[in-house]
C-alpha positions in Angstrom: 0.0 0.0 0.0 1.2 3.5 -0.8 2.2 5.6 2.2 -0.5 8.2 2.9 -1.3 11.0 5.3 -4.7 11.8 6.6 -7.0 13.0 9.3 -10.7 12.2 9.8 -12.0 15.7 9.4 -15.4 15.1 11.0 -14.0 13.5 14.1 -11.1 15.3 15.9 -9.0 12.2 16.3 -5.6 12.6 14.8 -3.4 9.8 13.6 0.4 9.8 14.1 3.1 8.2 12.0 5.6 5.6 13.3 9.0 5.2 11.9 8.7 1.4 12.2 5.3 1.0 10.7 4.5 1.5 7.0 1.3 1.7 5.1 -1.0 3.3 7.6 -4.6 3.8 6.5 -5.3 7.3 5.3 -8.8 8.2 6.4 -10.2 11.1 4.5 -13.5 12.8 3.9 -13.9 12.6 0.2 -15.4 15.6 -1.6 -19.0 15.1 -2.7 -19.4 14.2 -6.3 -20.1 17.4 -8.1 -20.1 19.5 -4.9 -19.7 23.1 -5.5 -16.3 24.4 -4.5 -15.3 27.3 -6.8 -16.7 28.2 -10.2 -14.9 26.4 -13.0 -14.9 23.7 -15.7 -12.4 21.1 -16.9 -11.2 21.8 -20.4 -12.5 19.3 -22.9 -14.2 17.1 -20.3 -17.6 18.6 -19.8 -18.7 21.0 -17.1 -19.0 20.9 -13.4 -20.5 23.4 -11.0 -18.1 25.1 -8.7 -20.1 27.6 -6.6 -18.8 30.9 -5.4 -15.5 32.4 -6.5 -13.1 34.6 -4.6 -11.5 37.7 -6.0 -14.5 39.5 -7.3 -16.3 36.9 -9.5 -19.9 35.8 -9.1 -21.8 32.7 -9.7 -22.8 33.9 -13.2 -19.6 32.4 -14.4 -20.3 28.9 -13.1 -20.0 26.6 -16.1 -22.9 24.3 -15.2 -24.5 23.4 -18.6 -27.7 25.2 -19.4 -30.6 22.9 -19.4 -29.7 21.2 -16.2 -32.0 21.8 -13.3 -29.8 23.4 -10.6 -32.2 22.3 -7.9 -32.0 18.6 -8.6 -33.5 17.6 -12.0 -36.2 15.0 -12.3 -34.9 14.1 -15.8 -37.8 15.7 -17.6 -36.8 17.6 -20.7 -38.2 20.1 -23.1 -38.9 18.3 -26.4 -39.1 21.5 -28.5 -36.6 21.9 -31.3 -36.2 25.6 -32.2 -35.9 26.2 -35.9 -33.5 28.7 -37.5 -36.4 31.0 -38.0 -37.5 31.1 -34.3 -36.0 31.6 -30.9 -33.9 29.0 -29.3 -33.8 28.1 -25.6 -30.3 26.8 -26.0 -26.7 27.4 -25.3 -23.6 25.5 -26.3 -21.3 28.3 -27.0 -23.6 31.3 -26.9 -26.9 31.1 -28.5 -27.3 33.2 -31.6 -30.6 34.7 -30.2 -29.9 37.8 -28.1 -32.7 38.7 -25.6 -34.1 42.2 -25.6 -32.1 43.3 -22.5 -32.9 46.6 -20.9 -35.3 47.9 -23.5 -39.1 48.0 -23.8 -41.3 45.8 -21.7 -39.9 42.8 -19.9 -41.9 39.6 -20.1 -41.6 35.9 -20.8 -41.2 36.6 -24.6 -38.5 39.3 -24.2 -36.7 37.7 -21.2 -36.9 33.9 -21.5 -33.5 33.4 -19.9 -33.7 35.8 -17.0 -36.1 37.6 -14.6 -37.7 41.1 -14.8 -36.4 43.9 -12.6 -39.1 46.3 -13.5 -38.8 46.8 -17.3 -35.2 45.6 -17.3 -34.3 41.9 -18.2 -31.7 40.6 -15.8 -30.2 37.6 -17.6 -29.1 34.5 -15.7 -25.5 35.4 -15.7 -26.2 38.8 -14.0 -28.5 37.5 -11.3 -27.7 37.4 -7.6 -29.0 35.8 -4.5 -31.1 38.9 -3.9 -32.4 39.1 -7.5 -33.2 35.8 -9.0 -35.7 34.2 -11.4 -36.4 32.7 -14.8 -38.9 32.9 -17.7 -39.5 36.6 -17.4 -41.0 36.4 -13.9 -40.4 39.2 -11.4 -36.9 38.9 -9.8 -37.0 37.9 -6.1 -34.6 37.2 -3.3 -33.6 33.6 -2.5 -34.3 32.2 1.0 -31.9 31.6 3.8 -29.6 28.7 2.9 -30.2 29.1 -0.8 -28.2 30.7 -3.6 -29.2 31.7 -7.2 -28.0 29.3 -9.8 -26.9 31.7 -12.6 -27.3 29.1 -15.3 -31.0 28.4 -14.6 -32.2 31.4 -12.6 -33.5 29.1 -9.8 -32.9 29.4 -6.0 -31.1 26.2 -4.9 -29.7 24.6 -1.8 -26.2 23.3 -2.3 -22.8 23.1 -0.7 -22.2 26.8 -1.1 -25.4 28.0 0.4 -25.7 25.3 3.0 -22.1 24.3 3.9 -22.7 22.9 7.4 -26.2 21.5 6.9 -28.0 19.3 4.4 -30.6 20.0 1.7 -34.2 18.9 2.0 -35.1 19.6 -1.6 -34.1 23.2 -1.8 -34.5 23.9 1.9 -31.3 24.0 4.0 -31.6 22.1 7.3 -29.0 23.3 9.7 -27.1 20.9 12.1 -29.0 22.3 15.1 -32.3 21.4 13.3 -31.3 18.0 12.2 -32.4 14.6 13.6 -32.0 11.0 12.9 -34.6 11.4 10.1 -32.8 14.3 8.5 -29.0 14.3 8.7 -26.1 15.5 6.6 -23.5 18.1 6.0 -21.8 20.0 3.2 -25.1 20.7 1.3 -25.8 17.0 0.5 -29.4 15.8 0.3 -30.6 15.1 3.9 -30.9 11.4 4.7 -32.3 9.3 7.5 -29.9 7.5 9.9 -30.4 3.9 10.5 -32.7 2.5 13.2 -31.3 3.4 16.6 -28.7 5.7 15.2 -28.2 9.3 16.1 -27.1 12.4 14.2 -24.3 14.5 15.4 -22.7 17.4 13.5 -24.4 16.3 10.4 -23.1 12.7 10.6 -24.9 9.5 11.7 -23.6 6.9 14.0 -24.3 3.3 13.4 -25.9 2.2 16.7 -22.8 3.3 18.6 -21.3 6.6 19.5 -18.6 6.8 16.7 -19.5 8.7 13.6 -19.4 6.8 10.3 -17.9 8.3 7.2 -19.4 5.6 5.0 -23.0 4.3 5.4 -24.7 2.3 8.1 -25.9 -1.2 7.3 -27.8 -1.8 10.5 -25.4 -1.2 13.3 -22.4 -1.9 11.0 -20.5 1.0 9.5 -19.8 0.1 5.9 -16.6 1.9 4.9 -16.5 4.0 1.7 -14.1 1.6 0.0 -16.3 -1.4 0.7 -19.6 0.1 -0.7 -21.3 -1.1 -3.9 -24.1 0.0 -6.2 -26.6 -1.8 -4.1 -25.3 -0.4 -0.8 -24.1 3.1 -1.0 -24.0 6.2 1.3 -21.8 8.5 3.3 -21.8 10.5 6.6 -23.5 7.6 8.5 -26.6 7.6 6.4 -28.4 4.3 6.0 -27.0 2.3 3.1 -29.2 2.3 0.1 -29.2 1.0 -3.5 -28.4 3.4 -6.3 -31.0 3.9 -9.0 -30.7 2.3 -12.4 -28.0 4.0 -14.5 -26.1 5.2 -11.4 -23.1 3.8 -9.6 -21.7 4.3 -6.2 -18.6 6.6 -6.1 -17.1 7.6 -2.7 -20.4 7.2 -0.9 -22.6 8.9 -3.5 -24.8 7.5 -6.3 -23.6 9.3 -9.4 -24.3 9.4 -13.1 -21.2 8.9 -15.1 -19.7 7.2 -18.2 -19.8 3.8 -16.5 -23.5 4.0 -15.4 -24.9 6.0 -18.3 -23.1 4.8 -21.4 -26.1 5.4 -23.7 -27.2 8.7 -22.4 -26.1 12.0 -20.8 -26.1 13.1 -17.2 -28.5 15.8 -16.0 -27.0 16.2 -12.6 -26.9 12.7 -11.3 -29.9 11.6 -13.4 -29.1 9.6 -16.5 -31.2 10.8 -19.5 -31.2 7.9 -22.0 -31.0 8.6 -25.7 -34.7 8.0 -26.3 -35.6 10.6 -23.7 -33.1 13.3 -24.8 -34.3 16.5 -26.4 -33.0 19.8 -27.8 -32.2 21.2 -24.4 -30.9 18.0 -22.9 -28.5 16.1 -25.2 -25.3 14.1 -24.9 -23.6 10.8 -25.0 -21.5 8.4 -23.0 -22.4 9.8 -19.6 -21.2 13.4 -20.4 -23.1 16.3 -18.9 -26.3 16.9 -20.8 -26.2 20.2 -22.8 -28.5 22.0 -25.2 -28.0 21.8 -29.0 -27.5 25.0 -30.9 -30.0 26.7 -33.2 -30.6 24.6 -36.4 -29.7 21.4 -34.7 -31.8 18.6 -33.0 -30.8 15.9 -30.6 -30.5 12.5 -32.3 -32.3 10.2 -29.9 -30.5 7.2 -31.2 -27.0 8.5 -30.6 -27.2 11.5 -28.3 -25.5 13.7 -30.8 -26.6 17.2 -31.8 -27.1 17.0 -35.6 -28.2 19.2 -38.4 -30.7 17.5 -40.7 -34.0 17.9 -42.5 -36.0 18.2 -39.3 -33.8 20.9 -37.6 -32.8 22.8 -40.8 -35.8 22.6 -43.1 -35.1 26.1 -44.5 -31.4 25.7 -45.1 -28.6 23.3 -45.7 -26.1 21.7 -43.3 -22.4 22.6 -43.3 -21.3 19.7 -41.2 -23.6 20.1 -38.2 -24.2 23.9 -38.7 -27.5 25.0 -40.3 -26.9 27.6 -43.0 -30.3 29.4 -43.6 -31.5 30.4 -47.0 -30.7 34.1 -46.4 -27.2 33.4 -45.3 -26.3 31.1 -48.3 -24.0 31.8 -51.1 -23.0 30.1 -54.4 -20.4 28.2 -52.5 -22.8 27.1 -49.8 -26.3 26.4 -51.2 -28.9 23.8 -50.4 -32.3 23.1 -48.8 -34.2 20.7 -46.6 -31.2 20.0 -44.3 -29.2 18.4 -47.1 -25.4 19.0 -47.2 -24.5 22.4 -48.5 -22.9 22.4 -51.9 -21.4 24.8 -54.4 -23.4 26.0 -57.5 -21.8 25.2 -60.8 -23.5 28.2 -62.4 -22.5 30.5 -59.5 -26.2 31.3 -58.8 -27.9 30.4 -55.5 -31.5 31.4 -55.0 -31.6 32.8 -51.4 -35.4 32.2 -51.2 -35.3 28.5 -51.9 -31.7 27.2 -51.4 -31.6 26.0 -55.0 -28.8 26.5 -57.5 -30.9 28.0 -60.2 -31.0 30.8 -62.8 -34.4 32.3 -62.3 -36.2 35.6 -61.6 -34.5 35.9 -58.2 -30.9 35.3 -59.3 -31.2 36.9 -62.8 -33.8 39.8 -62.5 -32.1 41.9 -65.2 -31.3 39.4 -67.8 -32.2 35.9 -69.3 -30.9 32.5 -68.4 -28.6 31.0 -71.1 -29.2 27.3 -70.6 -32.4 27.4 -68.6 -32.5 27.1 -64.8 -29.2 25.3 -64.8 -27.6 27.9 -67.1 -25.9 31.2 -66.5 -27.4 34.7 -66.3 -26.9 36.9 -69.4 -27.5 40.6 -68.5 -29.6 42.8 -70.7 -26.6 44.7 -72.0 -25.0 41.5 -73.2 -28.0 40.0 -75.0 -28.3 39.7 -78.7 -30.9 39.0 -81.4 -30.0 35.3 -81.1 -30.2 35.3 -77.2 -32.8 37.5 -75.7 -35.1 37.5 -72.6 -36.1 39.2 -69.4 -36.6 38.5 -65.6 -34.7 35.2 -65.5 -36.6 33.6 -68.4 -34.7 31.2 -70.7 -32.8 33.1 -73.4 -34.3 32.6 -76.9 -33.7 34.0 -80.4 -35.8 36.8 -81.7 -37.8 36.4 -85.0 -36.2 37.3 -88.2 -38.0 40.7 -88.3 -37.3 41.5 -84.6 -34.4 42.7 -82.6 -33.5 42.5 -78.9 -34.0 45.6 -76.9 -31.0 45.7 -74.6 -32.8 47.9 -72.1 -35.5 45.4 -71.2 -34.6 42.1 -72.9 -37.7 42.1 -75.1 -37.8 41.1 -78.8 -39.3 44.1 -80.6 -40.4 45.2 -84.0 -39.0 48.6 -85.0 -37.5 50.6 -87.8 -34.3 48.6 -87.7 -35.8 45.1 -87.8 -38.8 46.0 -90.1 -37.7 48.7 -92.6 -39.9 47.3 -95.4 -43.1 46.9 -93.5 -45.1 48.0 -90.5 -45.3 46.7 -86.9 -48.4 45.0 -85.6 -47.4 45.0 -82.0 -44.0 43.3 -82.2 -44.8 41.4 -85.5 -43.5 42.9 -88.7 -46.0 43.0 -91.6 -44.2 43.3 -94.8 -45.5 45.2 -97.8 -46.7 42.1 -99.6 -48.9 41.1 -96.7 -50.4 44.5 -96.0 -54.1 45.4 -96.7 -55.6 48.9 -97.0 -58.5 47.9 -94.7 -56.5 46.5 -91.8 -52.7 46.9 -91.9 -50.6 49.4 -93.9 -47.4 51.1 -93.0 -43.6 51.4 -93.7 -40.3 51.9 -91.9 -41.3 49.9 -88.8 -44.1 52.2 -87.9 -47.2 50.8 -86.2 -49.6 49.3 -88.8 -52.9 51.2 -89.4 -55.9 50.8 -91.7 -56.3 53.1 -94.6 -59.5 55.2 -94.9 -62.6 53.9 -96.6 -62.0 53.6 -100.4 -58.2 54.1 -100.0 -55.5 51.8 -101.3 -52.2 50.7 -99.7 -49.1 50.6 -101.9 -45.5 50.0 -100.5 -46.9 50.7 -97.1 -48.5 54.0 -98.1 -52.2 54.7 -98.2 -54.0 57.0 -100.8 -56.8 59.3 -99.7 -59.8 58.4 -101.7 -59.0 58.7 -105.4 -56.0 60.9 -104.8 -52.4 59.8 -104.9 -50.3 58.5 -102.2 -50.4 60.6 -99.0 -47.2 61.0 -96.9 -49.3 62.4 -94.1 -52.6 61.0 -92.8 -56.0 60.9 -94.4 -58.8 62.9 -92.9 -61.7 61.5 -94.9 -60.6 62.0 -98.5 -58.3 64.8 -97.6 -54.5 64.2 -97.2 -53.3 66.1 -94.1 -49.6 67.0 -94.7 -47.1 65.9 -92.0 -46.3 69.5 -91.1 -49.9 70.2 -90.5 -50.6 67.3 -88.2 -51.3 67.7 -84.4 -51.5 65.4 -81.3 -55.2 65.1 -82.0 -54.8 64.2 -85.7 -51.7 62.3 -86.5 -50.5 59.6 -89.0 -48.3 58.8 -92.0 -48.3 57.0 -95.3 -52.0 57.8 -95.8 -53.2 56.1 -92.7 -56.4 57.5 -91.1 -55.6 60.5 -88.9 -56.0 59.6 -85.2 -55.3 61.2 -81.8 -52.1 60.2 -79.9 -52.5 58.4 -76.5 -51.6 60.2 -73.3 -47.8 60.5 -72.9 -47.2 60.8 -76.6 -47.1 63.6 -79.2 -47.2 63.7 -82.9 -43.9 63.9 -84.7 -44.5 66.2 -87.6 -41.6 64.8 -89.5 -42.6 61.1 -89.4 -46.3 61.4 -88.6 -45.8 59.0 -85.7 -47.2 59.3 -82.2 -44.0 59.2 -80.1 -42.9 59.3 -76.4 -40.4 62.0 -75.9 -39.3 64.8 -73.5 -42.3 66.9 -74.4 -45.0 64.3 -74.0 -43.4 62.5 -71.0 -41.6 65.1 -68.8 -42.3 63.2 -65.6 -41.3 59.7 -66.7 -39.2 57.7 -69.2 -40.1 56.2 -72.5 -40.3 52.4 -72.8 -40.5 52.3 -76.6 -43.4 54.7 -77.3 -45.0 54.1 -73.9 -44.5 56.7 -71.2 -43.7 55.1 -67.8 -44.5 57.7 -65.1 -42.3 57.9 -61.9 -45.0 56.0 -59.9 -44.7 53.0 -62.1 -40.9 52.8 -62.3 -38.5 50.5 -60.5 -34.9 49.5 -60.5 -35.3 47.6 -63.8 -36.9 50.5 -65.7 -36.0 54.0 -64.6 -35.6 57.4 -66.3 -36.9 61.0 -66.5 -37.8 63.7 -68.9 -38.7 61.3 -71.7 -35.4 59.6 -71.9 -35.3 55.8 -72.7 -36.1 53.7 -69.6 -33.2 51.7 -68.5 -32.1 49.4 -65.6 -30.3 50.8 -62.5 -27.2 49.1 -61.2 -24.8 49.2 -58.3 -24.0 51.4 -56.5 -27.4 53.0 -57.3 -29.8 50.0 -57.9 -33.0 51.8 -56.8 -35.2 54.2 -58.7 -36.7 57.4 -57.2 -38.4 60.0 -59.3 -36.7 58.8 -62.4 -33.2 58.9 -60.9 -31.2 55.8 -60.0 -30.2 56.1 -56.4 -29.4 54.0 -53.3 -32.3 53.9 -50.9 -30.4 51.8 -48.3 -26.8 52.6 -47.4 -23.8 52.9 -49.8 -20.9 50.9 -48.5 -18.0 51.5 -50.8 -19.3 50.7 -54.3 -22.3 48.7 -53.1 -25.8 49.7 -52.0 -26.8 47.4 -49.2 -28.8 47.0 -46.1 -27.0 47.0 -42.7 -28.3 43.7 -41.6 -25.8 41.5 -43.3 -22.7 39.9 -41.7 -20.5 42.0 -44.0 -22.1 45.3 -43.0 -23.8 44.9 -39.6 -25.3 48.2 -38.3 -22.6 50.2 -40.2 -20.5 49.9 -43.3 -17.5 47.6 -42.8 -18.7 46.2 -39.5 -18.1 42.6 -40.4 -19.2 39.7 -38.1 -16.0 37.8 -37.9 -16.1 34.0 -37.5 -13.4 34.0 -34.8 -13.9 30.7 -32.9 -17.4 30.5 -34.4 -19.3 28.2 -36.7 -21.9 30.7 -38.0 -22.9 34.4 -37.6 -26.1 36.4 -38.0 -26.9 40.1 -38.0 -30.2 41.7 -36.8 -29.3 45.1 -38.1 -27.9 46.3 -34.7 -25.4 43.6 -33.6 -23.8 40.3 -34.6 -24.6 37.0 -32.9 -22.7 33.8 -33.2 -22.8 30.0 -32.9 -19.6 29.5 -31.0 -17.3 26.5 -31.4 -17.0 24.1 -28.5 -14.9 25.6 -25.7 -15.4 29.2 -27.0 -17.7 32.0 -25.8 -19.0 35.4 -27.0 -18.8 37.2 -23.6 -19.2 40.8 -24.9 -22.4 40.0 -26.9 -24.2 42.8 -25.1 -21.8 45.4 -26.6 -23.0 46.2 -30.1 -22.1 45.6 -32.9 -20.0 42.7 -31.4 -17.9 42.1 -34.5 -15.1 40.1 -32.8 -16.8 36.7 -32.9 -16.5 34.3 -30.0 -13.5 36.2 -28.6 -13.0 34.1 -25.5 -11.4 30.6 -25.8 -13.1 29.6 -22.5 -16.2 27.5 -21.9 -18.1 30.3 -20.1 -17.9 34.0 -19.2 -17.3 36.2 -16.2 -20.0 38.8 -16.9 -18.8 40.3 -20.2 -15.2 39.1 -19.7 -13.4 35.9 -20.4 -12.8 33.3 -17.7 -9.3 32.8 -16.4 -7.6 29.7 -17.6 -5.7 28.0 -14.7 -3.3 25.1 -14.8 -3.3 22.2 -12.4 0.4 21.8 -13.0 0.2 18.3 -14.4 -1.4 18.8 -17.8 -5.0 19.9 -17.2 -6.7 23.3 -17.3 -9.7 24.6 -15.4 -11.6 27.8 -15.6 -13.1 30.3 -13.2 -13.4 34.1 -12.7 -10.5 34.4 -10.3 -7.2 35.8 -11.4 -4.3 33.4 -11.5 -3.4 32.4 -8.0 -0.1 33.9 -6.7 2.0 33.9 -3.6 3.1 37.5 -3.8 2.9 40.4 -3.2 -0.3 39.0 -1.5 -1.0 35.3 -1.4 -4.3 34.4 -3.1 -4.3 30.6 -2.9 -7.3 29.1 -1.1 -8.7 25.7 -0.1 -11.4 26.0 -2.8 -8.7 26.8 -5.4 -6.8 23.6 -4.4 -10.0 21.6 -4.8 -10.5 23.0 -8.3 -6.9 22.1 -9.2 -7.4 18.6 -7.8 -10.7 18.1 -9.5 -9.2 19.1 -12.8 -6.7 16.2 -12.5 -9.3 13.8 -11.1 -11.8 14.5 -13.9 -9.1 13.8 -16.5 -8.7 10.4 -14.7 -12.4 9.7 -15.1 -13.1 10.1 -11.4 -14.2 13.7 -10.8 -15.1 13.0 -7.1 -11.8 11.5 -6.3 -10.3 14.2 -4.2 -9.9 14.3 -0.4 -8.3 16.5 2.2 -5.3 15.0 3.9 -3.2 16.0 7.0 0.4 17.1 6.5 3.4 14.7 6.6 5.5 14.7 9.6 8.4 14.7 7.2 8.8 15.9 3.6 8.0 19.3 2.1 4.2 19.5 2.8 3.7 20.6 6.3 0.1 21.6 6.1 -3.2 20.2 4.9 -3.6 19.6 1.1 -6.0 18.0 -1.3 -4.9 14.8 -2.9 -6.3 12.6 -5.7 -7.5 9.3 -4.2 -7.5 5.8 -5.6 -10.4 3.4 -5.5 -9.4 2.4 -1.9 -9.6 6.0 -0.7 -5.8 6.3 -0.4 -3.8 9.4 -1.6 -2.5 8.6 -5.1 -0.6 10.4 -7.9 -0.7 14.1 -6.8 -1.4 16.4 -3.9 -2.2 20.1 -4.2 -1.0 22.4 -1.4 -2.6 25.7 -0.7 -1.4 27.1 2.6 0.1 30.5 2.1 3.7 30.8 3.4 4.4 27.1 3.1 3.2 25.0 0.2 0.8 27.3 -1.7 0.8 26.4 -5.4 2.9 23.3 -5.1 2.0 19.9 -6.7 3.6 17.1 -4.7 3.8 13.4 -4.6 1.4 11.8 -2.1 3.8 9.7 -0.1 5.7 10.7 3.0 8.2 12.2 2.6 6.8 14.2 -0.3 8.5 15.4 -3.4 7.6 18.6 -5.3 6.8 17.8 -8.9 5.2 21.0 -10.2 3.2 24.1 -9.6 -0.4 25.0 -10.1 -2.1 28.4 -10.4 
């Protein structure tokens, strides 16, 4: 047996060492599994609650996973799975939804993860023992023997709030109020002593007068190292069997990887895969934790996954849901399928489909159909013409492509030897005096009664060809025509429509600056300001044309930017590239995804990272803290246990000078960091100093399955061994330092 040093802390009987005897039993009071001893988590190994911190930090930095019931969960879970379009009651890193803190009314909708102090939402992390609550309820003070769990907003009884008593539910029962039916210390759940036993200083005796650190099996004290899953307890409580999916560890029934291999641990309750949910998910006995937005908990594996159920309006980049609005040609997809790149470099942000359509090609046609590329108006030709994302097609032989609107039109260029019936060219040979007559691509018109049509020109009665228009049998010369009597080539004189005037050189009703001063001309149609948009804009009778960046919008006939001009692009300020202001980019530092609500960025943080300054808009620095949780708006401190592990809390690094800051709780944190890495997070105990060797004061040591000091001890007494990691035997050897 390894040499050890110990003292029974609950009974003032000290044991001495003999120079002739080796291998004395080391009797220690083992720390309760998961007892709160200082806020912190073990890097990469899940989270554990650590209670109050010294040095100016508060319980808001405790890294207990959200979703766990700080007051002793009954294993029930919330089965809701937030979608990317709705609010999420989750965590992970930091949830991308940011509550409306400190503005407007405070209620369950605006403050789901906090309590209402008047109209101000106090989020869990900012709550205190005097102001605590959840779900937008009014903040209230916790009772005596309780503290506010700043991960759940609930008043709980635990080792911090009830250090010398035991917890009956969330009520602290002090030692002076205890009895044989309610006995315990260190904030453990109160338990009944065995028949005939008594309770003294929170510890039961087993029929006799000596307190029992293990459990009482009748009048027999069953030592901690001799307990089993069917007979477990500590502090002299009656031995009892652990529940299914728990095992006995140092006198406490715990949920861990051994007892809960197909589920996660919500406190000491094993939540099996089939019962897990969005808020309570995990595998292999790890602490249950919430999935992030756009994920769901796979109840066959305990993994948070992105799939068709959780990401219906997006695609999955690994296990990150990329919503339609955040997609790009390099990340495009729908229905929770894997994101892919678009061969045509066009992703429809309303459907998640790689397609050339009206949304991806509003000012052009699709060369190759929906799978083709977008051909802009200015690049179209008579052989490839179209508008608003339609498939490009050739114009007819007597038409040309209008590069302002992508329409195949009949005009003077495409129909010089005929007239235009709409956009159809009627050649001379096909014209008729009673229905269609005209030349030079003008609009076809019937000749007057009794007139003839020759080479696109009408005669007026029995007279010869008329270059102007026929008013009855009288030919009205072009120069004499008016807006009320206009025409050419012997057509019947007619009035021009609104927005047109008669051109006295051609006899055509035309749209121009005179007839359309408050609009633009789309062919010979006047489009007033009220009917214009970014694809057809102009003023003072000019040809209508499309607007383009950096002025893609139309206002009173002028192309402008009606949002915000950032560089050479007109854009809204709710994108991750320009969030609340030009150039304010949401950086994906330690983050999987980002969103912008127009005022600030929000992130889905990578595991082990946190966005602690999320309340400071526009929050462009991503998940700036490489720590599992936050200290208010600052990062946690990363401490070293001196032997390869890290743990986190809100205290500065512990130092010996100029003022020593090492504490007993800090030593427990360091010991638990090592113990958790060994798979036994409750395997730490307080031991007496060696009569020889370097440790002359109490320290916390990692204990083996027999309750003996093993591997390393962590000293904390200022002026002697503060910050030293030492071997557990006597004499001891310094092997490192912790902070």
